[in-house]
Every structure is written in C-alpha cells, then in structure tokens.
N, CA, C, O and CB atoms as a CASP TS submission, in Angstrom:
PFRMAT TS
TARGET T0000
AUTHOR 0000-0000-0000
METHOD Language model
MODEL 1
PARENT N/A
ATOM      1  N   UNK     1      72.174  19.287 -48.372  1.00  0.00           N
ATOM      2  CA  UNK     1      71.403  20.314 -48.527  1.00  0.00           C
ATOM      3  C   UNK     1      72.225  21.609 -48.372  1.00  0.00           C
ATOM      4  O   UNK     1      73.005  21.770 -47.433  1.00  0.00           O
ATOM      5  CB  UNK     1      70.310  20.202 -47.626  1.00  0.00           C
ATOM      6  N   UNK     2      72.039  22.415 -49.222  1.00  0.00           N
ATOM      7  CA  UNK     2      72.754  23.882 -48.968  1.00  0.00           C
ATOM      8  C   UNK     2      71.496  24.867 -48.908  1.00  0.00           C
ATOM      9  O   UNK     2      70.525  24.762 -49.658  1.00  0.00           O
ATOM     10  CB  UNK     2      73.934  24.393 -50.342  1.00  0.00           C
ATOM     11  N   UNK     3      71.626  25.721 -48.034  1.00  0.00           N
ATOM     12  CA  UNK     3      70.667  26.883 -48.100  1.00  0.00           C
ATOM     13  C   UNK     3      70.648  27.517 -46.727  1.00  0.00           C
ATOM     14  O   UNK     3      71.679  27.417 -46.061  1.00  0.00           O
ATOM     15  CB  UNK     3      69.179  26.432 -48.539  1.00  0.00           C
ATOM     16  N   UNK     4      69.662  28.126 -46.242  1.00  0.00           N
ATOM     17  CA  UNK     4      69.773  29.037 -45.203  1.00  0.00           C
ATOM     18  C   UNK     4      68.342  28.877 -44.341  1.00  0.00           C
ATOM     19  O   UNK     4      67.445  28.193 -44.834  1.00  0.00           O
ATOM     20  CB  UNK     4      70.055  30.562 -45.828  1.00  0.00           C
ATOM     21  N   UNK     5      68.171  29.468 -43.161  1.00  0.00           N
ATOM     22  CA  UNK     5      67.082  29.490 -42.336  1.00  0.00           C
ATOM     23  C   UNK     5      66.598  30.978 -42.410  1.00  0.00           C
ATOM     24  O   UNK     5      67.455  31.835 -42.194  1.00  0.00           O
ATOM     25  CB  UNK     5      67.441  28.978 -40.891  1.00  0.00           C
ATOM     26  N   UNK     6      65.445  31.340 -42.663  1.00  0.00           N
ATOM     27  CA  UNK     6      64.705  32.561 -42.664  1.00  0.00           C
ATOM     28  C   UNK     6      63.674  32.848 -41.650  1.00  0.00           C
ATOM     29  O   UNK     6      62.640  32.183 -41.714  1.00  0.00           O
ATOM     30  CB  UNK     6      64.121  32.661 -43.823  1.00  0.00           C
ATOM     31  N   UNK     7      63.785  33.667 -40.797  1.00  0.00           N
ATOM     32  CA  UNK     7      62.747  34.002 -39.718  1.00  0.00           C
ATOM     33  C   UNK     7      61.946  35.375 -40.117  1.00  0.00           C
ATOM     34  O   UNK     7      62.428  36.432 -40.524  1.00  0.00           O
ATOM     35  CB  UNK     7      63.530  34.195 -38.216  1.00  0.00           C
ATOM     36  N   UNK     8      60.573  35.036 -39.876  1.00  0.00           N
ATOM     37  CA  UNK     8      59.779  36.299 -39.983  1.00  0.00           C
ATOM     38  C   UNK     8      58.638  36.272 -39.225  1.00  0.00           C
ATOM     39  O   UNK     8      58.404  35.282 -38.532  1.00  0.00           O
ATOM     40  CB  UNK     8      59.389  36.608 -41.305  1.00  0.00           C
ATOM     41  N   UNK     9      57.823  37.296 -39.252  1.00  0.00           N
ATOM     42  CA  UNK     9      56.634  37.286 -38.241  1.00  0.00           C
ATOM     43  C   UNK     9      55.486  38.038 -38.942  1.00  0.00           C
ATOM     44  O   UNK     9      55.715  38.815 -39.869  1.00  0.00           O
ATOM     45  CB  UNK     9      57.019  38.035 -36.761  1.00  0.00           C
ATOM     46  N   UNK    10      54.397  37.821 -38.536  1.00  0.00           N
ATOM     47  CA  UNK    10      53.222  38.618 -39.020  1.00  0.00           C
ATOM     48  C   UNK    10      52.021  38.437 -37.820  1.00  0.00           C
ATOM     49  O   UNK    10      52.034  37.654 -36.870  1.00  0.00           O
ATOM     50  CB  UNK    10      52.698  38.008 -40.624  1.00  0.00           C
ATOM     51  N   UNK    11      51.156  39.267 -38.132  1.00  0.00           N
ATOM     52  CA  UNK    11      49.997  39.419 -37.112  1.00  0.00           C
ATOM     53  C   UNK    11      48.805  38.601 -37.832  1.00  0.00           C
ATOM     54  O   UNK    11      48.454  38.830 -38.990  1.00  0.00           O
ATOM     55  CB  UNK    11      49.561  41.142 -36.801  1.00  0.00           C
ATOM     56  N   UNK    12      48.258  37.671 -37.045  1.00  0.00           N
ATOM     57  CA  UNK    12      47.211  36.683 -37.450  1.00  0.00           C
ATOM     58  C   UNK    12      45.786  37.584 -37.413  1.00  0.00           C
ATOM     59  O   UNK    12      45.732  38.770 -37.091  1.00  0.00           O
ATOM     60  CB  UNK    12      47.196  35.276 -36.330  1.00  0.00           C
ATOM     61  N   UNK    13      44.725  36.804 -37.790  1.00  0.00           N
ATOM     62  CA  UNK    13      43.317  37.321 -37.668  1.00  0.00           C
ATOM     63  C   UNK    13      43.162  37.952 -36.418  1.00  0.00           C
ATOM     64  O   UNK    13      42.678  39.082 -36.489  1.00  0.00           O
ATOM     65  CB  UNK    13      42.270  36.258 -37.804  1.00  0.00           C
ATOM     66  N   UNK    14      43.433  37.543 -35.316  1.00  0.00           N
ATOM     67  CA  UNK    14      43.176  38.037 -33.976  1.00  0.00           C
ATOM     68  C   UNK    14      44.201  39.096 -33.554  1.00  0.00           C
ATOM     69  O   UNK    14      44.189  39.595 -32.429  1.00  0.00           O
ATOM     70  CB  UNK    14      43.182  36.880 -32.989  1.00  0.00           C
ATOM     71  N   UNK    15      45.014  39.391 -34.424  1.00  0.00           N
ATOM     72  CA  UNK    15      46.112  40.550 -34.021  1.00  0.00           C
ATOM     73  C   UNK    15      47.166  40.073 -33.099  1.00  0.00           C
ATOM     74  O   UNK    15      47.799  40.884 -32.424  1.00  0.00           O
ATOM     75  CB  UNK    15      45.432  41.809 -33.275  1.00  0.00           C
ATOM     76  N   UNK    16      47.412  38.656 -33.026  1.00  0.00           N
ATOM     77  CA  UNK    16      48.386  38.078 -32.228  1.00  0.00           C
ATOM     78  C   UNK    16      49.626  37.946 -33.080  1.00  0.00           C
ATOM     79  O   UNK    16      49.432  37.364 -34.147  1.00  0.00           O
ATOM     80  CB  UNK    16      47.921  36.762 -31.657  1.00  0.00           C
ATOM     81  N   UNK    17      50.755  38.323 -32.863  1.00  0.00           N
ATOM     82  CA  UNK    17      51.958  38.042 -33.512  1.00  0.00           C
ATOM     83  C   UNK    17      52.364  36.639 -33.722  1.00  0.00           C
ATOM     84  O   UNK    17      52.651  35.960 -32.736  1.00  0.00           O
ATOM     85  CB  UNK    17      52.918  38.648 -32.851  1.00  0.00           C
ATOM     86  N   UNK    18      52.414  36.166 -34.839  1.00  0.00           N
ATOM     87  CA  UNK    18      52.951  34.707 -35.148  1.00  0.00           C
ATOM     88  C   UNK    18      54.469  34.857 -35.693  1.00  0.00           C
ATOM     89  O   UNK    18      54.879  35.766 -36.414  1.00  0.00           O
ATOM     90  CB  UNK    18      51.945  33.900 -36.366  1.00  0.00           C
ATOM     91  N   UNK    19      55.235  33.726 -35.172  1.00  0.00           N
ATOM     92  CA  UNK    19      56.565  33.755 -35.652  1.00  0.00           C
ATOM     93  C   UNK    19      56.764  32.472 -36.581  1.00  0.00           C
ATOM     94  O   UNK    19      56.246  31.401 -36.263  1.00  0.00           O
ATOM     95  CB  UNK    19      57.586  33.800 -34.424  1.00  0.00           C
ATOM     96  N   UNK    20      57.453  32.596 -37.622  1.00  0.00           N
ATOM     97  CA  UNK    20      57.834  31.478 -38.522  1.00  0.00           C
ATOM     98  C   UNK    20      59.334  31.408 -38.914  1.00  0.00           C
ATOM     99  O   UNK    20      60.009  32.413 -39.138  1.00  0.00           O
ATOM    100  CB  UNK    20      57.021  31.581 -39.783  1.00  0.00           C
ATOM    101  N   UNK    21      59.785  30.165 -38.977  1.00  0.00           N
ATOM    102  CA  UNK    21      61.073  29.935 -39.376  1.00  0.00           C
ATOM    103  C   UNK    21      60.928  28.960 -40.570  1.00  0.00           C
ATOM    104  O   UNK    21      60.322  27.898 -40.434  1.00  0.00           O
ATOM    105  CB  UNK    21      61.950  29.402 -38.206  1.00  0.00           C
ATOM    106  N   UNK    22      61.508  29.345 -41.777  1.00  0.00           N
ATOM    107  CA  UNK    22      61.461  28.643 -42.855  1.00  0.00           C
ATOM    108  C   UNK    22      62.876  28.215 -43.340  1.00  0.00           C
ATOM    109  O   UNK    22      63.852  28.919 -43.081  1.00  0.00           O
ATOM    110  CB  UNK    22      60.741  29.377 -43.797  1.00  0.00           C
ATOM    111  N   UNK    23      62.989  26.975 -44.093  1.00  0.00           N
ATOM    112  CA  UNK    23      64.135  26.637 -44.508  1.00  0.00           C
ATOM    113  C   UNK    23      64.156  26.800 -45.999  1.00  0.00           C
ATOM    114  O   UNK    23      63.370  26.205 -46.736  1.00  0.00           O
ATOM    115  CB  UNK    23      64.443  25.365 -44.050  1.00  0.00           C
ATOM    116  N   UNK    24      65.165  27.704 -46.454  1.00  0.00           N
ATOM    117  CA  UNK    24      65.152  28.031 -47.804  1.00  0.00           C
ATOM    118  C   UNK    24      66.431  27.304 -48.538  1.00  0.00           C
ATOM    119  O   UNK    24      67.581  27.732 -48.438  1.00  0.00           O
ATOM    120  CB  UNK    24      65.165  29.623 -47.936  1.00  0.00           C
ATOM    121  N   UNK    25      66.080  26.213 -49.245  1.00  0.00           N
ATOM    122  CA  UNK    25      67.019  25.240 -49.925  1.00  0.00           C
ATOM    123  C   UNK    25      67.503  25.949 -51.091  1.00  0.00           C
ATOM    124  O   UNK    25      66.682  26.518 -51.811  1.00  0.00           O
ATOM    125  CB  UNK    25      66.347  23.858 -50.343  1.00  0.00           C
ATOM    126  N   UNK    26      68.914  25.988 -51.403  1.00  0.00           N
ATOM    127  CA  UNK    26      69.360  26.479 -52.700  1.00  0.00           C
ATOM    128  C   UNK    26      69.785  25.334 -53.482  1.00  0.00           C
ATOM    129  O   UNK    26      69.707  25.411 -54.709  1.00  0.00           O
ATOM    130  CB  UNK    26      70.473  27.494 -52.594  1.00  0.00           C
ATOM    131  N   UNK    27      70.270  24.169 -52.868  1.00  0.00           N
ATOM    132  CA  UNK    27      70.500  22.857 -53.536  1.00  0.00           C
ATOM    133  C   UNK    27      70.422  21.701 -52.749  1.00  0.00           C
ATOM    134  O   UNK    27      71.018  21.682 -51.671  1.00  0.00           O
ATOM    135  CB  UNK    27      71.723  22.811 -54.127  1.00  0.00           C
ATOM    136  N   UNK    28      69.746  20.693 -53.147  1.00  0.00           N
ATOM    137  CA  UNK    28      69.373  19.479 -52.451  1.00  0.00           C
ATOM    138  C   UNK    28      69.877  18.382 -53.310  1.00  0.00           C
ATOM    139  O   UNK    28      69.718  18.308 -54.529  1.00  0.00           O
ATOM    140  CB  UNK    28      67.835  19.364 -52.186  1.00  0.00           C
ATOM    141  N   UNK    29      70.530  17.498 -52.514  1.00  0.00           N
ATOM    142  CA  UNK    29      71.031  16.297 -53.322  1.00  0.00           C
ATOM    143  C   UNK    29      70.406  15.017 -52.615  1.00  0.00           C
ATOM    144  O   UNK    29      70.408  14.949 -51.386  1.00  0.00           O
ATOM    145  CB  UNK    29      72.751  16.219 -53.354  1.00  0.00           C
ATOM    146  N   UNK    30      69.870  13.999 -53.402  1.00  0.00           N
ATOM    147  CA  UNK    30      69.243  12.913 -52.910  1.00  0.00           C
ATOM    148  C   UNK    30      70.262  11.716 -53.106  1.00  0.00           C
ATOM    149  O   UNK    30      70.924  11.653 -54.142  1.00  0.00           O
ATOM    150  CB  UNK    30      67.869  12.722 -53.607  1.00  0.00           C
ATOM    151  N   UNK    31      70.376  10.834 -52.176  1.00  0.00           N
ATOM    152  CA  UNK    31      71.271   9.634 -52.504  1.00  0.00           C
ATOM    153  C   UNK    31      70.424   8.398 -52.058  1.00  0.00           C
ATOM    154  O   UNK    31      69.596   8.428 -51.147  1.00  0.00           O
ATOM    155  CB  UNK    31      72.786   9.692 -51.694  1.00  0.00           C
ATOM    156  N   UNK    32      70.741   7.303 -52.822  1.00  0.00           N
ATOM    157  CA  UNK    32      70.202   5.949 -52.518  1.00  0.00           C
ATOM    158  C   UNK    32      71.104   5.048 -52.439  1.00  0.00           C
ATOM    159  O   UNK    32      72.226   5.319 -52.869  1.00  0.00           O
ATOM    160  CB  UNK    32      69.311   5.482 -53.383  1.00  0.00           C
ATOM    161  N   UNK    33      70.847   3.804 -51.891  1.00  0.00           N
ATOM    162  CA  UNK    33      71.702   2.790 -51.765  1.00  0.00           C
ATOM    163  C   UNK    33      71.481   1.826 -53.154  1.00  0.00           C
ATOM    164  O   UNK    33      70.433   1.692 -53.787  1.00  0.00           O
ATOM    165  CB  UNK    33      71.416   2.058 -50.331  1.00  0.00           C
ATOM    166  N   UNK    34      72.641   1.275 -53.391  1.00  0.00           N
ATOM    167  CA  UNK    34      72.573   0.421 -54.721  1.00  0.00           C
ATOM    168  C   UNK    34      71.605  -0.747 -54.580  1.00  0.00           C
ATOM    169  O   UNK    34      71.485  -1.351 -53.513  1.00  0.00           O
ATOM    170  CB  UNK    34      74.034  -0.188 -55.118  1.00  0.00           C
ATOM    171  N   UNK    35      70.940  -1.043 -55.645  1.00  0.00           N
ATOM    172  CA  UNK    35      69.876  -1.962 -55.694  1.00  0.00           C
ATOM    173  C   UNK    35      70.392  -3.467 -55.193  1.00  0.00           C
ATOM    174  O   UNK    35      69.541  -4.258 -54.786  1.00  0.00           O
ATOM    175  CB  UNK    35      69.304  -1.965 -57.203  1.00  0.00           C
ATOM    176  N   UNK    36      71.592  -3.796 -55.223  1.00  0.00           N
ATOM    177  CA  UNK    36      72.093  -5.258 -55.046  1.00  0.00           C
ATOM    178  C   UNK    36      72.629  -5.093 -53.575  1.00  0.00           C
ATOM    179  O   UNK    36      73.379  -6.002 -53.220  1.00  0.00           O
ATOM    180  CB  UNK    36      73.357  -5.805 -56.245  1.00  0.00           C
ATOM    181  N   UNK    37      72.393  -4.140 -52.691  1.00  0.00           N
ATOM    182  CA  UNK    37      72.912  -4.150 -51.392  1.00  0.00           C
ATOM    183  C   UNK    37      72.301  -5.214 -50.512  1.00  0.00           C
ATOM    184  O   UNK    37      71.101  -5.491 -50.519  1.00  0.00           O
ATOM    185  CB  UNK    37      72.737  -2.851 -50.805  1.00  0.00           C
ATOM    186  N   UNK    38      73.211  -5.786 -49.757  1.00  0.00           N
ATOM    187  CA  UNK    38      72.640  -7.002 -48.901  1.00  0.00           C
ATOM    188  C   UNK    38      72.095  -6.403 -47.617  1.00  0.00           C
ATOM    189  O   UNK    38      71.241  -7.049 -47.010  1.00  0.00           O
ATOM    190  CB  UNK    38      73.820  -8.172 -48.523  1.00  0.00           C
ATOM    191  N   UNK    39      72.543  -5.115 -47.094  1.00  0.00           N
ATOM    192  CA  UNK    39      72.187  -4.576 -45.888  1.00  0.00           C
ATOM    193  C   UNK    39      70.819  -3.794 -45.989  1.00  0.00           C
ATOM    194  O   UNK    39      70.807  -2.564 -46.041  1.00  0.00           O
ATOM    195  CB  UNK    39      73.306  -3.710 -45.415  1.00  0.00           C
ATOM    196  N   UNK    40      69.752  -4.498 -46.013  1.00  0.00           N
ATOM    197  CA  UNK    40      68.520  -3.996 -46.164  1.00  0.00           C
ATOM    198  C   UNK    40      67.898  -3.287 -44.915  1.00  0.00           C
ATOM    199  O   UNK    40      66.832  -2.676 -44.987  1.00  0.00           O
ATOM    200  CB  UNK    40      67.728  -5.045 -46.597  1.00  0.00           C
ATOM    201  N   UNK    41      68.566  -3.395 -43.867  1.00  0.00           N
ATOM    202  CA  UNK    41      68.120  -2.651 -42.592  1.00  0.00           C
ATOM    203  C   UNK    41      68.444  -1.215 -42.853  1.00  0.00           C
ATOM    204  O   UNK    41      67.608  -0.361 -42.558  1.00  0.00           O
ATOM    205  CB  UNK    41      68.871  -3.178 -41.212  1.00  0.00           C
ATOM    206  N   UNK    42      69.453  -0.918 -43.321  1.00  0.00           N
ATOM    207  CA  UNK    42      69.663   0.636 -43.661  1.00  0.00           C
ATOM    208  C   UNK    42      69.211   1.275 -44.751  1.00  0.00           C
ATOM    209  O   UNK    42      69.285   2.500 -44.840  1.00  0.00           O
ATOM    210  CB  UNK    42      70.887   0.950 -43.753  1.00  0.00           C
ATOM    211  N   UNK    43      68.644   0.440 -45.785  1.00  0.00           N
ATOM    212  CA  UNK    43      68.258   0.933 -47.007  1.00  0.00           C
ATOM    213  C   UNK    43      66.822   1.634 -46.895  1.00  0.00           C
ATOM    214  O   UNK    43      65.950   1.165 -46.163  1.00  0.00           O
ATOM    215  CB  UNK    43      68.284  -0.215 -48.017  1.00  0.00           C
ATOM    216  N   UNK    44      66.653   2.664 -47.583  1.00  0.00           N
ATOM    217  CA  UNK    44      65.406   3.373 -47.446  1.00  0.00           C
ATOM    218  C   UNK    44      65.146   3.766 -48.900  1.00  0.00           C
ATOM    219  O   UNK    44      66.043   4.239 -49.599  1.00  0.00           O
ATOM    220  CB  UNK    44      65.470   4.642 -46.402  1.00  0.00           C
ATOM    221  N   UNK    45      63.846   3.551 -49.363  1.00  0.00           N
ATOM    222  CA  UNK    45      63.368   3.840 -50.535  1.00  0.00           C
ATOM    223  C   UNK    45      63.251   5.363 -50.621  1.00  0.00           C
ATOM    224  O   UNK    45      62.660   5.981 -49.736  1.00  0.00           O
ATOM    225  CB  UNK    45      62.134   3.126 -50.748  1.00  0.00           C
ATOM    226  N   UNK    46      63.792   5.966 -51.648  1.00  0.00           N
ATOM    227  CA  UNK    46      63.623   7.542 -51.744  1.00  0.00           C
ATOM    228  C   UNK    46      62.167   7.916 -51.878  1.00  0.00           C
ATOM    229  O   UNK    46      61.427   7.117 -52.453  1.00  0.00           O
ATOM    230  CB  UNK    46      64.417   8.166 -53.027  1.00  0.00           C
ATOM    231  N   UNK    47      61.673   9.063 -51.402  1.00  0.00           N
ATOM    232  CA  UNK    47      60.342   9.689 -51.647  1.00  0.00           C
ATOM    233  C   UNK    47      60.428  10.143 -52.989  1.00  0.00           C
ATOM    234  O   UNK    47      61.246  10.985 -53.359  1.00  0.00           O
ATOM    235  CB  UNK    47      59.965  10.853 -50.679  1.00  0.00           C
ATOM    236  N   UNK    48      59.450   9.498 -53.844  1.00  0.00           N
ATOM    237  CA  UNK    48      59.372  10.077 -55.059  1.00  0.00           C
ATOM    238  C   UNK    48      58.541  11.329 -55.498  1.00  0.00           C
ATOM    239  O   UNK    48      58.708  11.919 -56.566  1.00  0.00           O
ATOM    240  CB  UNK    48      59.038   9.160 -55.734  1.00  0.00           C
ATOM    241  N   UNK    49      57.633  11.657 -54.546  1.00  0.00           N
ATOM    242  CA  UNK    49      56.818  12.834 -54.692  1.00  0.00           C
ATOM    243  C   UNK    49      57.122  13.754 -53.602  1.00  0.00           C
ATOM    244  O   UNK    49      57.141  13.443 -52.411  1.00  0.00           O
ATOM    245  CB  UNK    49      55.365  12.513 -54.720  1.00  0.00           C
ATOM    246  N   UNK    50      57.377  15.004 -54.130  1.00  0.00           N
ATOM    247  CA  UNK    50      57.658  15.911 -53.093  1.00  0.00           C
ATOM    248  C   UNK    50      57.348  17.447 -53.769  1.00  0.00           C
ATOM    249  O   UNK    50      57.180  17.639 -54.973  1.00  0.00           O
ATOM    250  CB  UNK    50      59.270  15.673 -52.555  1.00  0.00           C
ATOM    251  N   UNK    51      57.319  18.318 -52.885  1.00  0.00           N
ATOM    252  CA  UNK    51      56.877  19.703 -53.536  1.00  0.00           C
ATOM    253  C   UNK    51      57.904  20.597 -53.377  1.00  0.00           C
ATOM    254  O   UNK    51      58.562  20.511 -52.340  1.00  0.00           O
ATOM    255  CB  UNK    51      55.604  20.355 -52.932  1.00  0.00           C
ATOM    256  N   UNK    52      58.213  21.532 -54.275  1.00  0.00           N
ATOM    257  CA  UNK    52      59.183  22.718 -54.235  1.00  0.00           C
ATOM    258  C   UNK    52      58.372  23.901 -54.135  1.00  0.00           C
ATOM    259  O   UNK    52      57.471  24.130 -54.942  1.00  0.00           O
ATOM    260  CB  UNK    52      60.131  22.828 -55.497  1.00  0.00           C
ATOM    261  N   UNK    53      58.688  24.738 -53.076  1.00  0.00           N
ATOM    262  CA  UNK    53      57.940  25.972 -52.960  1.00  0.00           C
ATOM    263  C   UNK    53      58.825  27.075 -53.487  1.00  0.00           C
ATOM    264  O   UNK    53      58.421  28.238 -53.499  1.00  0.00           O
ATOM    265  CB  UNK    53      57.489  26.245 -51.493  1.00  0.00           C
TER
END
C-alpha cells in the first residue's frame, strides 16, 4: 500500500473535541497464493468485498 496518514479534529454534538486519524491510500496491491500451493497453513483467501471511500 502507498499512501499517507491524515489527522483531523472536530467538535462533537456535546462540544467535546474529537480526534481522528485516517489512512489515505493512493495505491493498494492484493497478493494471493497459487491455487496449487501445498502449504495451506499460510494461505489466506482474499477478501472479495471491500469498500473504497
């Protein structure tokens, strides 16, 4: 992943200051193991549903 962290703050409904850190991704690469891999302990099925904001 390539990107940056973004920090910001805002006042909530009660007037209390809230702080937020966001990950702003510019490029994301997904890697998978080959289907014929014998080492199934390390293989993870990729998540197919994800949201981009």
